[in-house]
LOMARKOL-968974 format. One record per atom (N, C-alpha, C): atom name; residue number from 1; x, y, z. Coordinates in steps of 0.001 Angstrom, whole numbers, plus 500000, padded with zeros to 6 digits. Layout:
BEGIN
 atom  nr      u      v      w
   CA NUM      X      Y      Z
...
END
This chain:
BEGIN
 atom  nr      u      v      w
    N   1 605088 354830 499908
   CA   1 604334 355478 498856
    C   1 604722 354838 497526
    N   2 603713 354457 496758
   CA   2 603927 353878 495441
    C   2 603688 354952 494394
    N   3 604509 354985 493363
   CA   3 604370 355963 492292
    C   3 604133 355245 490972
    N   4 603121 355717 490231
   CA   4 602781 355145 488929
    C   4 602679 356289 487918
    N   5 603367 356210 486781
   CA   5 603176 357240 485751
    C   5 601726 357238 485264
    N   6 601169 358404 485019
   CA   6 599808 358473 484501
    C   6 599685 357779 483146
    N   7 600799 357607 482463
   CA   7 600786 356939 481160
    C   7 600834 355411 481282
    N   8 600904 354878 482504
   CA   8 600913 353425 482691
    C   8 599610 352850 482138
    N   9 599686 351841 481253
   CA   9 598474 351295 480634
    C   9 597438 350769 481633
    N  10 597862 350322 482808
   CA  10 596909 349780 483785
    C  10 595941 350841 484307
    N  11 596325 352110 484252
   CA  11 595454 353187 484726
    C  11 594415 353600 483683
    N  12 594693 353311 482413
   CA  12 593807 353757 481326
    C  12 593481 355239 481467
    N  13 594472 356034 481885
   CA  13 594251 357456 482175
    C  13 594080 358265 480898
    N  14 593250 359305 481013
   CA  14 593062 360243 479916
    C  14 592529 361549 480498
    N  15 592695 362609 479733
   CA  15 592112 363896 480102
    C  15 590870 364063 479247
    N  16 589731 364230 479899
   CA  16 588434 364386 479229
    C  16 587845 365735 479582
    N  17 586853 366134 478820
   CA  17 586093 367337 479145
    C  17 584770 366900 479760
    N  18 584423 367501 480902
   CA  18 583167 367174 481576
    C  18 582366 368456 481769
    N  19 581067 368303 481861
   CA  19 580177 369443 482038
    C  19 579349 369209 483296
    N  20 579398 370138 484237
   CA  20 578680 370000 485500
    C  20 577509 370961 485603
    N  21 576801 371153 484499
   CA  21 575610 371992 484524
    C  21 575494 372839 483284
    N  22 574268 373126 482887
   CA  22 574021 373883 481669
    C  22 574578 375300 481753
    N  23 574690 375846 482962
   CA  23 575172 377208 483121
    C  23 576682 377286 483333
    N  24 577382 376179 483187
   CA  24 578837 376123 483398
    C  24 579543 375768 482106
    N  25 580703 376328 481911
   CA  25 581542 375920 480793
    C  25 582118 374544 481103
    N  26 582282 373693 480089
   CA  26 582931 372398 480328
    C  26 584349 372601 480868
    N  27 584793 371686 481710
   CA  27 586133 371750 482293
    C  27 586856 370431 482049
    N  28 588182 370462 482033
   CA  28 588920 369215 481887
    C  28 588858 368393 483177
    N  29 588986 367093 483016
   CA  29 589028 366189 484168
    C  29 590006 365061 483863
    N  30 590775 364694 484863
   CA  30 591635 363525 484765
    C  30 590777 362314 485081
    N  31 590717 361360 484164
   CA  31 589975 360121 484356
    C  31 590979 358979 484398
    N  32 590848 358102 485394
   CA  32 591754 356956 485491
    C  32 591055 355802 486190
    N  33 591511 354595 485913
   CA  33 591000 353383 486534
    C  33 591618 353258 487919
    N  34 590822 352842 488908
   CA  34 591294 352787 490293
    C  34 592439 351780 490450
    N  35 593605 352238 490898
   CA  35 594730 351323 491080
    C  35 594637 350492 492365
    N  36 593661 350787 493216
   CA  36 593514 350059 494471
    C  36 592587 348863 494306
    N  37 591382 349090 493808
   CA  37 590413 347994 493719
    C  37 590245 347457 492301
    N  38 590717 348199 491294
   CA  38 590593 347787 489893
    C  38 589139 347488 489535
    N  39 588225 348318 490070
   CA  39 586799 348044 489913
    C  39 586008 349210 489313
    N  40 586584 350416 489268
   CA  40 585841 351570 488773
    C  40 586808 352681 488367
    N  41 586262 353680 487666
   CA  41 587059 354838 487248
    C  41 586828 356013 488195
    N  42 587824 356862 488294
   CA  42 587732 358121 489034
    C  42 587811 359260 488026
    N  43 587080 360341 488294
   CA  43 587148 361570 487514
    C  43 587556 362691 488461
    N  44 588640 363391 488129
   CA  44 589126 364495 488956
    C  44 589066 365769 488117
    N  45 587980 366565 488235
   CA  45 587874 367799 487452
    C  45 588809 368871 487989
    N  46 589335 369671 487089
   CA  46 590190 370779 487498
    C  46 589890 371971 486605
    N  47 590281 373146 487075
   CA  47 589898 374372 486394
    C  47 591045 375365 486439
    N  48 591521 375783 485279
   CA  48 592563 376804 485209
    C  48 592006 378139 485664
    N  49 592860 378958 486240
   CA  49 592445 380281 486663
    C  49 591709 380292 487993
    N  50 591572 379144 488625
   CA  50 590937 379052 489939
    C  50 592069 378888 490942
    N  51 592064 379699 491959
   CA  51 593200 379768 492868
    C  51 593415 378508 493700
    N  52 592339 377803 494025
   CA  52 592514 376677 494941
    C  52 591401 375655 494785
    N  53 591568 374547 495493
   CA  53 590568 373487 495512
    C  53 589258 374052 496028
    N  54 588157 373582 495483
   CA  54 586854 374051 495928
    C  54 585766 373196 495319
    N  55 584605 373769 495128
   CA  55 583476 373030 494578
    C  55 582780 373855 493502
    N  56 582180 373139 492552
   CA  56 581287 373775 491603
    C  56 579990 374093 492342
    N  57 579125 374939 491754
   CA  57 577865 375272 492432
    C  57 577017 374052 492797
    N  58 577124 372956 492030
   CA  58 576327 371761 492339
    C  58 576971 370886 493415
    N  59 578102 371311 493975
   CA  59 578751 370550 495031
    C  59 579849 369619 494553
    N  60 579985 369420 493233
   CA  60 581042 368560 492704
    C  60 582391 369215 492975
    N  61 583305 368468 493555
   CA  61 584638 369010 493841
    C  61 585386 369310 492555
    N  62 586292 370261 492619
   CA  62 587200 370537 491532
    C  62 588515 371041 492115
    N  63 589570 370817 491367
   CA  63 590893 371231 491794
    C  63 591306 372418 490960
    N  64 591954 373384 491580
   CA  64 592363 374602 490897
    C  64 593851 374646 490635
    N  65 594237 375619 489816
   CA  65 595631 375898 489485
    C  65 596421 374686 489023
    N  66 595940 373977 488016
   CA  66 596740 372861 487516
    C  66 597985 373387 486817
    N  67 599019 372593 486790
   CA  67 600152 372899 485925
    C  67 600314 371699 485007
    N  68 600762 371961 483819
   CA  68 600849 370923 482804
    C  68 599497 370729 482146
    N  69 599522 370142 480973
   CA  69 598268 369961 480240
    C  69 598160 368588 479593
    N  70 599142 367730 479850
   CA  70 599128 366382 479292
    C  70 599329 365372 480416
    N  71 599103 364110 480124
   CA  71 599349 363075 481133
    C  71 600813 363044 481556
    N  72 601695 363461 480694
   CA  72 603133 363408 480985
    C  72 603594 364488 481958
    N  73 602828 365590 482103
   CA  73 603318 366683 482952
    C  73 602270 367272 483905
    N  74 601091 366655 484004
   CA  74 600015 367208 484824
    C  74 600359 367186 486315
    N  75 600065 368279 486998
   CA  75 600170 368385 488458
    C  75 598872 369010 488964
    N  76 598244 368358 489945
   CA  76 597040 368870 490582
    C  76 597289 368957 492080
    N  77 596777 369992 492715
   CA  77 596953 370143 494157
    C  77 595643 370626 494752
    N  78 595308 370270 495956
   CA  78 596038 369392 496873
    C  78 595824 367924 496497
    N  79 595960 367047 497468
   CA  79 595772 365626 497221
    C  79 594314 365317 496896
    N  80 594098 364151 496299
   CA  80 592762 363654 495966
    C  80 592471 362472 496874
    N  81 591308 362487 497535
   CA  81 590907 361404 498432
    C  81 589491 360972 498076
    N  82 589329 359684 497831
   CA  82 588003 359119 497580
    C  82 587923 357794 498311
    N  83 586778 357526 498917
   CA  83 586613 356236 499586
    C  83 585170 355777 499503
    N  84 585018 354465 499547
   CA  84 583698 353847 499547
    C  84 582944 354289 500789
    N  85 581624 354488 500683
   CA  85 580844 354844 501873
    C  85 580932 353792 502984
    N  86 581266 352561 502622
   CA  86 581356 351476 503612
    C  86 582761 351276 504162
    N  87 583710 352083 503706
   CA  87 585108 351856 504100
    C  87 585304 351923 505614
    N  88 584690 352890 506264
   CA  88 584842 353029 507717
    C  88 584173 351900 508489
    N  89 583316 351137 507815
   CA  89 582671 349982 508447
    C  89 583364 348670 508077
    N  90 584535 348771 507446
   CA  90 585338 347579 507217
    C  90 585264 346955 505841
    N  91 584695 347664 504851
   CA  91 584709 347108 503499
    C  91 584775 348232 502474
    N  92 585377 347925 501347
   CA  92 585448 348905 500272
    C  92 586851 349416 500029
    N  93 586928 350456 499226
   CA  93 588183 350992 498714
    C  93 588401 352423 499205
    N  94 589665 352756 499464
   CA  94 590057 354137 499782
    C  94 591270 354463 498924
    N  95 591184 355553 498178
   CA  95 592283 356006 497327
    C  95 592662 357419 497740
    N  96 593923 357605 498092
   CA  96 594450 358909 498473
    C  96 595734 359110 497682
    N  97 595747 360137 496815
   CA  97 596880 360327 495903
    C  97 597276 361795 495781
    N  98 598504 362001 495329
   CA  98 598963 363256 494756
    C  98 599169 362999 493274
    N  99 598908 363996 492444
   CA  99 599254 363948 491023
    C  99 600300 365031 490818
    N 100 601532 364592 490526
   CA 100 602651 365525 490399
    C 100 603505 365148 489201
    N 101 603703 366110 488324
   CA 101 604590 365933 487167
    C 101 604292 364657 486393
    N 102 603008 364396 486155
   CA 102 602620 363244 485353
    C 102 602693 361912 486061
    N 103 602807 361942 487382
   CA 103 602854 360697 488148
    C 103 601806 360717 489256
    N 104 601236 359552 489511
   CA 104 600298 359369 490606
    C 104 601073 358796 491787
    N 105 601065 359521 492896
   CA 105 601723 359049 494109
    C 105 600637 358537 495042
    N 106 600602 357222 495242
   CA 106 599579 356602 496085
    C 106 600054 356649 497529
    N 107 599288 357326 498375
   CA 107 599682 357521 499768
    C 107 599370 356292 500620
    N 108 600048 356184 501739
   CA 108 599987 355000 502590
    C 108 598649 354711 503222
    N 109 597739 355701 503275
   CA 109 596428 355432 503866
    C 109 595422 354925 502827
    N 110 595893 354615 501623
   CA 110 595045 353991 500601
    C 110 594972 352499 500877
    N 111 593868 351871 500473
   CA 111 593781 350417 500642
    C 111 592381 349876 500467
    N 112 592284 348575 500715
   CA 112 591023 347845 500632
    C 112 590676 347265 501989
    N 113 589394 347186 502289
   CA 113 588912 346478 503473
    C 113 587788 345566 503024
    N 114 587787 344282 503268
   CA 114 588980 343571 503725
    C 114 590044 343613 502639
    N 115 591305 343435 503039
   CA 115 592423 343560 502122
    C 115 592272 342611 500949
    N 116 592479 343139 499746
   CA 116 592370 342362 498505
    C 116 593759 342118 497950
    N 117 594145 340862 497795
   CA 117 595470 340514 497256
    C 117 595497 340750 495764
END
């Protein structure tokens, strides 16, 4: 498992506010550059006062019960998993992480197909 501080410049991480519908209040989201493929950004929305991981009414995932409010101390649970639709067919990116105490823990099932040096 590789660990990277969210403040590492290569991640270009920031906490942004996103809106997932006119009938919803804006929520914070962790935005960071993909450390696996270095080709796109990820947005991980989270919501205080929500007991657990779930979805917004439009189907967009969100994480509940964050602790911390800055890049230096943010913790989100459970893990975050995103992968290219083509990953199971042998191409693309898969990112599986924990965000704990301001650090991104990249899990061993993350990677590229075909492998990118």
